[in-house]
LOKOLRO-774108 format. One record per residue: residue in three letters; x, y, z of N, C-alpha, C in turn. Coordinates in steps of 0.05 Angstrom, whole numbers, padded with zeros to 5 digits, always signed. Layout:
ALAXYZXYZXYZ
...
//
This chain:
MET+00019-00022+00007-00006+00006-00012+00009+00015+00005
ILE+00008+00050-00016+00028+00069-00014+00017+00087+00005
ALA+00038+00108+00012+00029+00113+00036+00034+00154+00022
LEU+00013+00161+00038+00025+00191+00027+00008+00208+00043
SER+00033+00235+00043+00028+00262+00066+00021+00281+00059
LEU+00004+00291+00056-00010+00317+00040+00004+00346+00051
SER+00013+00350+00080+00021+00359+00085+00051+00378+00082
GLY+00065+00354+00063+00086+00371+00048+00107+00366+00073
PRO+00139+00370+00064+00161+00370+00080+00159+00391+00115
SER+00147+00377+00138+00147+00391+00164+00173+00413+00177
HIS+00196+00400+00174+00223+00423+00178+00239+00425+00153
PRO+00250+00433+00164+00275+00444+00140+00298+00426+00146
PRO+00312+00416+00122+00329+00390+00129+00345+00400+00148
SER+00362+00417+00163+00375+00423+00179+00363+00422+00209
SER+00339+00420+00208+00338+00412+00235+00322+00392+00236
LEU+00333+00365+00214+00322+00343+00222+00343+00321+00236
PRO+00341+00304+00245+00359+00280+00253+00371+00267+00230
ILE+00401+00257+00233+00418+00252+00218+00404+00219+00201
ARG+00405+00219+00181+00393+00200+00160+00407+00173+00164
LYS+00387+00160+00170+00396+00129+00170+00386+00115+00158
LEU+00406+00081+00149+00402+00075+00118+00370+00054+00128
PHE+00368+00047+00143+00345+00037+00158+00330+00046+00179
HIS+00306+00029+00183+00285+00039+00186+00266+00019+00215
TRP+00267+00015+00237+00248-00011+00244+00220-00016+00240
GLN+00208-00036+00239+00187-00029+00232+00168-00046+00269
PRO+00149-00048+00269+00134-00066+00289+00138-00084+00296
ASP+00130-00099+00266+00141-00127+00267+00171-00141+00267
GLY+00188-00124+00270+00211-00131+00275+00230-00124+00249
SER+00217-00128+00229+00230-00118+00198+00235-00091+00197
LEU+00251-00085+00180+00267-00067+00171+00257-00051+00144
THR+00251-00027+00141+00253-00015+00120+00271+00006+00107
PHE+00277+00001+00083+00300+00011+00068+00285+00030+00055
ARG+00287+00061+00050+00273+00077+00026+00303+00091+00013
VAL+00284+00091-00015+00314+00102-00028+00294+00118-00051
ASP+00311+00151-00046+00290+00164-00063+00311+00175-00086
TRP+00302+00192-00100+00321+00210-00121+00344+00206-00112
SER+00352+00223-00092+00375+00227-00081+00398+00206-00081
SER+00388+00177-00065+00400+00160-00067+00405+00145-00094
ILE+00386+00140-00102+00380+00138-00134+00409+00145-00151
GLU+00407+00179-00149+00427+00186-00162+00460+00184-00159
SER+00464+00180-00126+00488+00174-00111+00497+00145-00128
LEU+00473+00129-00127+00483+00097-00139+00488+00096-00165
LEU+00474+00107-00180+00476+00112-00205+00512+00122-00217
GLY+00509+00147-00196+00544+00161-00209+00572+00139-00203
CYS+00567+00140-00158+00590+00134-00165+00586+00111-00143
ASN+00587+00089-00129+00587+00079-00109+00600+00081-00084
ARG+00621+00098-00081+00636+00106-00055+00620+00132-00059
SER+00619+00140-00078+00598+00171-00057+00576+00170-00041
ALA+00553+00136-00058+00538+00125-00046+00534+00113-00025
GLU+00571+00116-00014+00580+00104+00016+00579+00123+00041
TYR+00586+00154+00025+00588+00174+00041+00562+00186+00041
LYS+00548+00187+00026+00525+00197+00030+00507+00178+00043
LEU+00496+00159+00045+00477+00136+00046+00486+00122+00081
VAL+00515+00107+00075+00518+00096+00101+00538+00109+00116
ARG+00551+00130+00104+00566+00141+00129+00550+00176+00135
SER+00533+00174+00115+00508+00199+00124+00519+00227+00127
ARG+00540+00229+00114+00557+00257+00096+00541+00273+00078
GLN+00559+00291+00072+00550+00303+00052+00554+00330+00050
GLY+00561+00343+00026+00582+00361+00025+00559+00389+00025
GLY+00567+00410+00026+00560+00437+00052+00539+00446+00025
SER+00532+00473+00026+00514+00491+00008+00537+00500-00017
ARG+00518+00485-00038+00523+00501-00056+00506+00512-00081
SER+00515+00532-00089+00500+00553-00105+00475+00538-00124
ALA+00481+00528-00136+00460+00513-00156+00435+00495-00145
LEU+00439+00484-00113+00421+00466-00103+00412+00489-00096
THR+00418+00511-00076+00416+00529-00072+00389+00548-00082
PHE+00398+00555-00103+00384+00565-00124+00350+00552-00137
GLY+00361+00524-00130+00339+00516-00142+00316+00508-00121
ALA+00333+00499-00096+00317+00504-00073+00294+00526-00073
ALA+00299+00544-00075+00292+00572-00063+00268+00585-00086
ILE+00270+00559-00115+00259+00570-00133+00227+00557-00123
HIS+00242+00535-00116+00223+00518-00115+00193+00521-00092
ALA+00218+00536-00069+00204+00543-00050+00184+00570-00057
GLY+00188+00578-00072+00168+00604-00085+00148+00594-00105
LEU+00156+00567-00113+00125+00561-00130+00105+00545-00116
GLU+00124+00537-00096+00099+00516-00084+00086+00532-00061
VAL+00094+00560-00053+00074+00577-00054+00054+00593-00062
TRP+00071+00595-00083+00047+00598-00109+00022+00584-00115
TYR+00033+00557-00125+00006+00537-00129-00002+00531-00104
ARG-00002+00536-00080-00014+00526-00056-00041+00549-00060
ASN-00038+00577-00066-00055+00589-00065-00058+00612-00090
LYS-00052+00597-00110-00057+00622-00132-00084+00619-00139
ASP-00107+00601-00131-00133+00596-00127-00152+00624-00116
GLN-00131+00633-00101-00140+00656-00083-00141+00679-00094
THR-00119+00683-00112-00113+00716-00129-00138+00727-00139
HIS-00151+00734-00129-00183+00736-00139-00181+00773-00152
ASN-00162+00779-00146-00157+00809-00159-00128+00813-00150
GLU-00120+00845-00158-00088+00846-00167-00080+00856-00141
ASP-00098+00855-00116-00085+00867-00093-00072+00843-00076
LEU-00091+00814-00071-00084+00789-00072-00062+00777-00076
ARG-00061+00783-00114-00043+00773-00123-00017+00782-00120
GLN-00006+00799-00120+00012+00827-00105+00023+00819-00070
ALA+00001+00819-00060+00004+00792-00029+00018+00773-00036
LEU+00006+00759-00055+00020+00730-00056+00045+00726-00069
LEU+00046+00743-00088+00074+00746-00094+00095+00755-00080
SER+00084+00772-00059+00109+00776-00034+00109+00759-00014
ARG+00095+00736-00015+00100+00712+00002+00125+00696-00004
CYS+00117+00695-00036+00136+00667-00053+00167+00684-00052
TYR+00161+00713-00055+00198+00730-00058+00198+00719-00029
SER+00184+00723-00005+00203+00716+00014+00205+00687+00035
ALA+00199+00671+00009+00191+00643+00016+00229+00641+00003
ILE+00229+00650-00022+00257+00649-00031+00280+00661-00017
GLU+00279+00687+00004+00297+00697+00007+00300+00682+00036
SER+00279+00669+00046+00281+00658+00066+00309+00632+00065
THR+00299+00615+00040+00320+00600+00036+00340+00604+00034
PHE+00345+00624+00015+00381+00623+00023+00392+00636+00039
ALA+00374+00651+00068+00378+00660+00084+00395+00637+00105
GLU+00384+00607+00093+00411+00585+00107+00433+00580+00095
SER+00439+00585+00071+00459+00591+00058+00466+00617+00045
PRO+00471+00627+00066+00479+00653+00057+00500+00667+00033
PRO+00495+00681+00007+00513+00677-00015+00542+00688-00010
SER+00541+00689+00016+00575+00698+00021+00593+00673+00007
LEU+00587+00651+00025+00594+00620+00030+00593+00613-00009
PHE+00583+00623-00034+00586+00610-00053+00588+00633-00061
PRO+00609+00662-00071+00609+00677-00100+00591+00668-00126
ASP+00572+00672-00133+00561+00664-00152+00541+00686-00163
TYR+00529+00677-00192+00512+00696-00199+00477+00690-00181
ARG+00480+00666-00174+00457+00655-00170+00441+00659-00141
THR+00433+00695-00134+00433+00698-00121+00405+00693-00102
SER+00395+00721-00090+00375+00719-00080+00355+00732-00098
ALA+00363+00753-00102+00361+00774-00119+00350+00758-00151
TYR+00376+00751-00162+00369+00736-00182+00346+00711-00188
ALA+00338+00695-00166+00323+00684-00160+00298+00695-00161
VAL+00290+00713-00141+00266+00731-00140+00264+00749-00179
GLN+00280+00754-00195+00277+00757-00217+00264+00743-00224
SER+00275+00713-00237+00272+00697-00242+00240+00686-00240
PHE+00237+00680-00213+00215+00671-00213+00191+00686-00221
HIS+00193+00719-00218+00179+00746-00232+00177+00728-00262
SER+00198+00736-00276+00191+00729-00305+00180+00697-00305
TYR+00181+00686-00295+00166+00657-00287+00138+00663-00293
ILE+00124+00672-00280+00091+00689-00273+00092+00706-00299
THR+00103+00721-00295+00094+00732-00322+00096+00719-00348
HIS+00114+00697-00354+00112+00686-00378+00083+00676-00374
TYR+00073+00662-00353+00042+00651-00354+00036+00658-00342
LYS+00028+00687-00349+00011+00699-00326-00026+00693-00334
ASP-00020+00676-00362-00046+00666-00365-00043+00629-00372
GLU-00048+00630-00336-00037+00599-00334-00062+00579-00336
VAL-00052+00555-00350-00063+00538-00360-00064+00513-00340
MET-00044+00519-00322-00039+00484-00305-00045+00491-00275
THR-00067+00482-00268-00078+00486-00243-00068+00457-00222
PRO-00074+00460-00195-00056+00434-00190-00084+00424-00181
TYR-00090+00398-00178-00109+00382-00174-00111+00374-00142
VAL-00144+00375-00130-00145+00378-00108-00154+00353-00095
HIS-00144+00351-00075-00154+00316-00071-00156+00325-00039
GLU-00178+00310-00023-00194+00312-00004-00193+00352+00014
GLY-00196+00362-00001-00190+00391+00001-00169+00403+00002
LYS-00148+00389-00011-00131+00404-00011-00112+00403-00038
PRO-00093+00420-00043-00088+00418-00070-00060+00405-00063
LEU-00057+00379-00083-00038+00369-00091-00011+00379-00101
VAL+00007+00395-00076+00038+00411-00083+00054+00400-00063
GLU+00074+00394-00071+00093+00384-00057+00085+00363-00029
PHE+00088+00343-00033+00069+00328-00019+00083+00303-00022
SER+00098+00284+00001+00108+00263-00007+00101+00236-00012
PHE+00113+00209-00013+00096+00195-00008+00114+00173-00009
ALA+00106+00147-00007+00119+00118+00007+00112+00094-00009
PHE+00127+00087-00039+00118+00068-00053+00132+00040-00055
PRO+00113+00021-00044+00142-00008-00042+00146-00026-00066
LEU+00171-00021-00066+00184-00035-00088+00186-00072-00091
GLY+00191-00081-00069+00193-00107-00059+00206-00110-00028
GLN+00219-00128-00034+00235-00141-00003+00259-00165-00008
VAL+00273-00156+00005+00296-00179+00008+00310-00184+00037
GLU+00315-00212+00034+00324-00214+00069+00353-00220+00064
LEU+00355-00204+00097+00393-00208+00100+00394-00219+00127
PRO+00423-00237+00131+00422-00252+00147+00430-00234+00185
THR+00419-00239+00199+00417-00235+00227+00449-00231+00232
GLY+00458-00217+00253+00481-00215+00261+00495-00188+00244
MET+00477-00184+00227+00494-00165+00204+00512-00144+00207
PHE+00493-00117+00228+00510-00101+00223+00538-00104+00244
LYS+00546-00116+00261+00561-00123+00277+00584-00135+00252
ALA+00575-00148+00235+00590-00157+00216+00610-00139+00198
TRP+00578-00116+00189+00584-00101+00172+00607-00083+00183
GLY+00600-00077+00214+00620-00050+00222+00617-00019+00216
TYR+00599-00024+00206+00597+00010+00187+00584+00029+00219
GLY+00581+00016+00247+00566+00036+00263+00536+00035+00267
THR+00531+00051+00281+00495+00051+00276+00476+00052+00255
LEU+00466+00038+00237+00466+00035+00219+00428+00043+00218
THR+00411+00042+00241+00385+00040+00243+00376+00060+00257
ASN+00354+00064+00265+00346+00090+00283+00339+00083+00302
ASP+00341+00055+00319+00333+00049+00343+00368+00032+00343
ALA+00385+00044+00361+00417+00033+00361+00416+00002+00384
ALA+00396-00001+00395+00384-00017+00425+00364-00039+00406
LYS+00356-00032+00391+00346-00054+00370+00361-00072+00352
GLU+00379-00055+00339+00401-00061+00333+00419-00075+00346
LEU+00434-00083+00369+00449-00091+00382+00443-00114+00391
ALA+00409-00117+00393+00406-00141+00401+00392-00158+00380
CYS+00394-00149+00355+00398-00159+00329+00423-00175+00325
ASP+00440-00169+00328+00474-00176+00326+00474-00198+00352
SER+00456-00207+00357+00460-00228+00383+00455-00259+00357
GLU+00477-00275+00348+00469-00291+00328+00451-00314+00334
VAL+00433-00312+00365+00425-00341+00375+00394-00322+00388
LYS+00375-00339+00397+00361-00338+00407+00360-00367+00427
PHE+00339-00363+00445+00343-00387+00468+00305-00392+00471
SER+00303-00414+00459+00281-00426+00460+00271-00433+00485
THR+00250-00424+00493+00236-00437+00518+00229-00457+00525
THR+00219-00464+00498+00204-00492+00494+00220-00510+00501
TYR+00241-00509+00478+00256-00532+00486+00292-00530+00505
GLY+00287-00507+00508+00307-00500+00524+00342-00496+00514
THR+00337-00496+00482+00363-00490+00465+00370-00469+00453
GLN+00381-00462+00450+00389-00434+00424+00388-00451+00400
LEU+00376-00419+00384+00368-00436+00358+00375-00408+00331
PRO+00387-00417+00311+00388-00390+00299+00370-00371+00288
LYS+00375-00350+00296+00354-00327+00289+00348-00328+00254
LYS+00324-00316+00244+00324-00323+00221+00327-00295+00210
PRO+00323-00300+00185+00337-00279+00166+00328-00248+00175
LEU+00334-00226+00169+00317-00202+00181+00307-00188+00147
THR+00277-00186+00155+00274-00181+00114+00268-00152+00130
VAL+00279-00137+00090+00279-00113+00093+00259-00102+00073
HIS+00242-00090+00073+00228-00071+00060+00227-00057+00039
ILE+00238-00054+00015+00250-00024+00000+00232-00014-00012
GLU+00226+00015+00003+00212+00027-00017+00221+00057-00032
TRP+00201+00059-00051+00213+00089-00068+00197+00109-00055
SER+00216+00132-00040+00202+00153-00027+00207+00182-00045
GLY+00202+00204-00048+00206+00230-00057+00188+00255-00046
ILE+00183+00262-00055+00176+00290-00057+00162+00299-00087
ILE+00134+00300-00090+00122+00314-00115+00116+00348-00114
ASP+00133+00344-00132+00114+00386-00133+00086+00384-00144
MET+00072+00377-00159+00051+00379-00164+00043+00356-00180
LEU+00014+00349-00174-00006+00337-00191-00024+00359-00207
ALA-00021+00356-00238-00043+00382-00247-00055+00377-00268
GLU-00082+00388-00269-00087+00394-00296-00080+00410-00318
VAL-00069+00402-00335-00058+00413-00354-00075+00412-00383
ASN-00091+00429-00397-00106+00429-00418-00126+00403-00418
GLY-00145+00394-00393-00160+00375-00388-00155+00355-00383
SER-00121+00345-00376-00109+00317-00377-00092+00327-00349
LEU-00089+00300-00326-00075+00303-00308-00050+00296-00318
TYR-00025+00309-00303+00008+00301-00305+00012+00308-00274
VAL+00036+00290-00272+00056+00289-00255+00089+00313-00257
VAL+00074+00331-00243+00098+00364-00253+00127+00366-00242
ASP+00139+00366-00242+00170+00365-00232+00172+00392-00242
HIS+00178+00410-00226+00192+00437-00231+00232+00436-00222
LYS+00241+00445-00261+00271+00429-00265+00289+00465-00254
THR+00299+00471-00244+00319+00485-00256+00340+00490-00264
SER+00353+00493-00284+00379+00491-00293+00389+00508-00309
SER+00419+00509-00308+00436+00534-00335+00438+00517-00362
ILE+00445+00493-00356+00439+00491-00386+00425+00473-00401
ILE+00409+00484-00420+00389+00470-00439+00391+00459-00468
SER+00392+00439-00474+00396+00428-00504+00375+00407-00508
GLN+00372+00398-00534+00345+00375-00537+00368+00349-00528
ASP+00382+00346-00521+00390+00322-00496+00382+00323-00474
PHE+00375+00348-00462+00372+00350-00440+00340+00336-00435
PHE+00330+00352-00453+00290+00342-00448+00298+00312-00469
ASP+00315+00300-00485+00301+00271-00492+00312+00250-00465
GLY+00328+00270-00447+00334+00243-00418+00303+00239-00412
PHE+00291+00256-00399+00264+00248-00399+00248+00224-00399
GLU+00256+00222-00431+00238+00194-00442+00243+00175-00431
ILE+00265+00166-00414+00271+00135-00402+00280+00143-00364
ALA+00285+00166-00368+00293+00171-00331+00280+00160-00305
MET+00305+00156-00291+00284+00145-00273+00268+00158-00257
GLN+00281+00180-00247+00260+00195-00234+00230+00208-00245
PRO+00235+00214-00266+00197+00214-00272+00180+00190-00287
THR+00195+00173-00280+00176+00150-00292+00179+00136-00262
GLY+00194+00142-00242+00183+00126-00206+00167+00139-00201
TYR+00168+00180-00209+00150+00197-00190+00110+00183-00212
PHE+00119+00185-00230+00091+00173-00251+00075+00144-00237
ALA+00097+00114-00225+00099+00101-00220+00076+00099-00199
ALA+00088+00120-00181+00077+00127-00151+00056+00133-00152
MET+00050+00158-00163+00029+00168-00166+00009+00157-00178
ARG+00010+00134-00196-00014+00117-00208-00030+00094-00193
ALA-00001+00087-00178-00008+00074-00153-00034+00080-00133
ALA-00016+00111-00127-00025+00122-00100-00067+00126-00113
PHE-00065+00142-00131-00085+00149-00151-00107+00126-00169
PRO-00105+00103-00171-00120+00085-00190-00132+00089-00216
ASP-00157+00118-00187-00174+00118-00212-00177+00142-00226
LEU-00156+00156-00215-00149+00175-00230-00134+00176-00268
PRO-00142+00189-00288-00131+00187-00305-00103+00205-00318
ILE-00087+00183-00305-00059+00202-00300-00050+00203-00328
LYS-00039+00221-00337-00028+00224-00374+00001+00210-00376
GLY+00017+00226-00360+00046+00223-00367+00054+00251-00339
PHE+00081+00256-00341+00099+00266-00336+00097+00300-00351
MET+00100+00319-00336+00105+00337-00344+00133+00351-00334
ALA+00152+00361-00349+00179+00376-00342+00174+00403-00339
ASN+00169+00415-00317+00165+00452-00312+00191+00462-00306
VAL+00209+00468-00335+00232+00473-00335+00242+00509-00331
LEU+00254+00520-00315+00269+00544-00315+00289+00554-00316
ALA+00299+00560-00338+00335+00554-00354+00340+00583-00343
CYS+00354+00590-00325+00366+00610-00307+00403+00611-00327
ARG+00404+00628-00336+00433+00621-00340+00441+00649-00334
LYS+00476+00648-00331+00486+00681-00322+00481+00701-00346
PRO+00470+00721-00323+00470+00745-00346+00488+00760-00354
VAL+00478+00772-00375+00512+00778-00392+00497+00808-00404
ALA+00519+00817-00414+00503+00851-00426+00493+00851-00444
ALA+00470+00869-00444+00459+00871-00470+00466+00871-00499
ILE+00490+00882-00495+00508+00885-00527+00535+00880-00511
THR+00542+00861-00542+00565+00843-00549+00592+00874-00545
LYS+00613+00852-00544+00641+00876-00538+00635+00889-00574
GLY+00630+00869-00591+00631+00880-00621+00604+00899-00624
GLY+00598+00916-00607+00569+00930-00605+00543+00921-00616
ARG+00548+00892-00625+00517+00886-00626+00505+00877-00607
PRO+00474+00878-00610+00454+00873-00583+00454+00832-00583
THR+00461+00824-00556+00468+00795-00547+00440+00783-00559
THR+00441+00756-00564+00418+00742-00566+00413+00715-00553
SER+00433+00720-00522+00428+00705-00503+00408+00712-00480
LYS+00390+00699-00479+00367+00699-00454+00372+00691-00427
PRO+00372+00707-00407+00385+00692-00383+00367+00676-00376
PHE+00343+00687-00375+00314+00664-00367+00303+00653-00393
GLU+00294+00632-00388+00271+00622-00411+00255+00593-00399
PRO+00235+00592-00403+00218+00575-00386+00212+00553-00409
HIS+00207+00526-00402+00206+00513-00422+00190+00486-00406
ARG+00158+00471-00422+00145+00454-00411+00141+00436-00429
ARG+00150+00412-00426+00149+00389-00450+00133+00361-00425
GLN+00120+00354-00446+00107+00338-00436+00112+00302-00443
TYR+00120+00275-00426+00124+00258-00425+00099+00234-00424
GLN+00095+00218-00438+00078+00195-00432+00097+00169-00423
TYR+00088+00148-00409+00099+00126-00396+00082+00106-00392
HIS+00097+00075-00404+00072+00055-00407+00089+00034-00386
ASP+00070+00011-00391+00075-00007-00365+00101-00013-00361
TRP+00116-00022-00391+00132-00035-00392+00164-00008-00374
HIS+00159+00007-00377+00176+00044-00366+00171+00039-00338
VAL+00146+00025-00324+00140+00027-00291+00154-00008-00284
THR+00155-00020-00297+00159-00044-00283+00199-00048-00293
GLU+00200-00035-00306+00234-00038-00307+00247-00008-00295
PHE+00222+00012-00273+00242+00024-00262+00239+00012-00236
LYS+00223-00010-00235+00217-00022-00210+00243-00044-00211
GLN+00250-00054-00228+00273-00065-00229+00304-00068-00222
ASP+00304-00035-00233+00327-00024-00237+00337-00012-00205
ALA+00312+00000-00190+00308+00009-00167+00326-00018-00157
LEU+00305-00033-00151+00313-00067-00135+00343-00069-00140
ALA+00361-00067-00164+00385-00080-00174+00399-00054-00156
LEU+00401-00031-00154+00411-00023-00144+00407-00024-00115
ALA+00386-00020-00104+00392-00024-00074+00400-00058-00072
GLU+00408-00071-00077+00418-00100-00073+00437-00092-00081
GLU+00454-00091-00099+00481-00071-00110+00496-00052-00089
LEU+00473-00041-00065+00488-00020-00043+00496-00042-00017
PHE+00474-00058-00009+00474-00084+00013+00502-00094-00007
ALA+00506-00106-00022+00531-00123-00031+00556-00110-00028
ASN+00551-00089-00033+00579-00074-00024+00580-00065+00004
ILE+00559-00069+00013+00568-00061+00045+00584-00098+00063
THR+00564-00106+00042+00575-00136+00053+00603-00139+00047
ASN+00606-00140+00024+00632-00140+00018+00659-00110+00030
LYS+00640-00103+00044+00663-00070+00058+00675-00071+00029
TYR+00675-00049+00018+00681-00040-00008+00661-00031-00027
PHE+00671-00006-00031+00653+00013-00057+00672+00019-00072
PRO+00669+00011-00096+00683+00014-00112+00682+00042-00126
ARG+00700+00064-00138+00700+00088-00140+00689+00084-00176
LYS+00676+00104-00182+00667+00108-00207+00677+00133-00213
THR+00713+00137-00230+00727+00156-00223+00714+00179-00251
GLN+00703+00164-00276+00689+00175-00296+00672+00207-00287
TRP+00656+00198-00251+00637+00220-00257+00650+00239-00221
CYS+00684+00241-00226+00699+00253-00208+00691+00291-00209
ILE+00696+00293-00242+00684+00318-00253+00672+00322-00271
GLY+00649+00336-00260+00627+00330-00285+00627+00354-00298
LYS+00602+00355-00309+00595+00384-00321+00583+00404-00309
TYR+00584+00396-00280+00567+00420-00248+00598+00419-00243
GLY+00618+00407-00248+00641+00406-00217+00648+00390-00218
LYS+00666+00392-00195+00679+00368-00180+00652+00350-00161
CYS+00652+00329-00166+00639+00315-00134+00641+00321-00114
PRO+00626+00330-00090+00633+00342-00063+00650+00326-00051
PHE+00655+00294-00056+00678+00281-00037+00703+00272-00057
PHE+00706+00302-00065+00725+00291-00093+00753+00293-00070
ASP+00750+00307-00053+00777+00311-00031+00786+00294-00014
VAL+00757+00284-00007+00758+00269+00009+00776+00234-00008
CYS+00768+00229-00024+00775+00210-00046+00816+00212-00055
ALA+00810+00237-00053+00846+00251-00054+00859+00234-00043
LEU+00848+00239-00013+00877+00233+00010+00878+00201+00007
PRO+00896+00188+00023+00901+00166+00029+00878+00149+00044
PRO+00877+00125+00040+00845+00110+00054+00844+00120+00076
GLU+00880+00122+00096+00873+00123+00118+00871+00142+00131
SER+00858+00172+00117+00855+00197+00125+00834+00202+00116
ARG+00815+00184+00091+00791+00195+00082+00766+00204+00105
LEU+00768+00186+00125+00740+00183+00146+00751+00206+00159
ASP+00781+00217+00170+00776+00248+00181+00769+00262+00169
MET+00773+00264+00141+00764+00289+00122+00732+00291+00126
LEU+00720+00262+00108+00699+00266+00115+00687+00269+00141
ASN+00691+00268+00166+00681+00279+00192+00689+00314+00202
SER+00705+00319+00181+00712+00340+00187+00691+00365+00196
ASP+00685+00391+00190+00670+00417+00178+00669+00419+00161
ASN+00685+00410+00143+00680+00413+00111+00662+00394+00103
TYR+00649+00375+00115+00628+00367+00111+00604+00362+00125
ILE+00578+00364+00123+00559+00356+00149+00540+00338+00141
ASN+00528+00330+00162+00509+00313+00169+00487+00297+00142
ASN+00482+00285+00127+00455+00280+00115+00430+00277+00129
THR+00417+00301+00125+00390+00303+00135+00361+00295+00126
TRP+00360+00296+00094+00343+00288+00083+00333+00269+00086
LYS+00303+00278+00088+00282+00248+00097+00258+00268+00085
PRO+00245+00251+00060+00226+00255+00042+00204+00254+00054
VAL+00193+00234+00070+00174+00222+00085+00171+00219+00115
//
């Protein structure tokens, strides 16, 4: 059964507890939740996944991530309340709330930490350009149980595996669950049978694997329902849009929403793209008007079929099992192709550049922060 939370995230990531790999269930089983951030790490580099998911560490604020989060915050406020903008005064009041949400996001990661064009002022400017471009909006949030489906979380069951009792002690990575006492008890390799007065091996632990995340919006567009995801990017090309045809994130979001609302005719996925490039001078050095556009909005729609959903589930389960195998083998291979990519260095580049015996000291230093992301 898929679980939904329509209230959205209740706390900023900085106020959440450290993310743990597994969570105990009342029946003694475990849940392993994999979100897009997890899958992205597993797809990119196993060593990065170790540092982020097993060691629960991540890089500090980065301009592109903060900028994107700020735009998302503004869009959330806008689409939750846009049906209340019956006149210009109400519209301007709502826009002010959106701008405040953008500025509040930047307040947690001050621009002084990253000299970059992606500032709070530029985010507000880009957001205003977006609202102006879509002044005659055709996208309306779907209302469920009296609430617009904007920024809500889900947990979608994918499957389960069995792991041996005593695994936590054997792995040696410290506390990996949300209850250290249960974990310690689990590491006892035998249990005592009161019926026969003998010691019996414990049964394997069942681990339920769930796909979780936050949906930006389920919306009606020209009479059809789409799962909408807001994307900010400075790099836009045909390849960028083609990637959504088979990408795991949109396919997984579509699969989860189809399972959550089986009676709704959800047609597909829509990428709501805000291309925000570095502003340039209006006139080139040669004296000609520049053709570059700092801001461009794009919307593309995609349809997925049963085979997309089936393959997504198989891929997600295979990646989770690969993670468990890496933990069991106590080795996470590096994929050095991703050490430096189109967005710069991997946040863990400085860790991997050190001798093995010095890496955990760097990882646990003030150069990195705890991973607290928890969508559900």
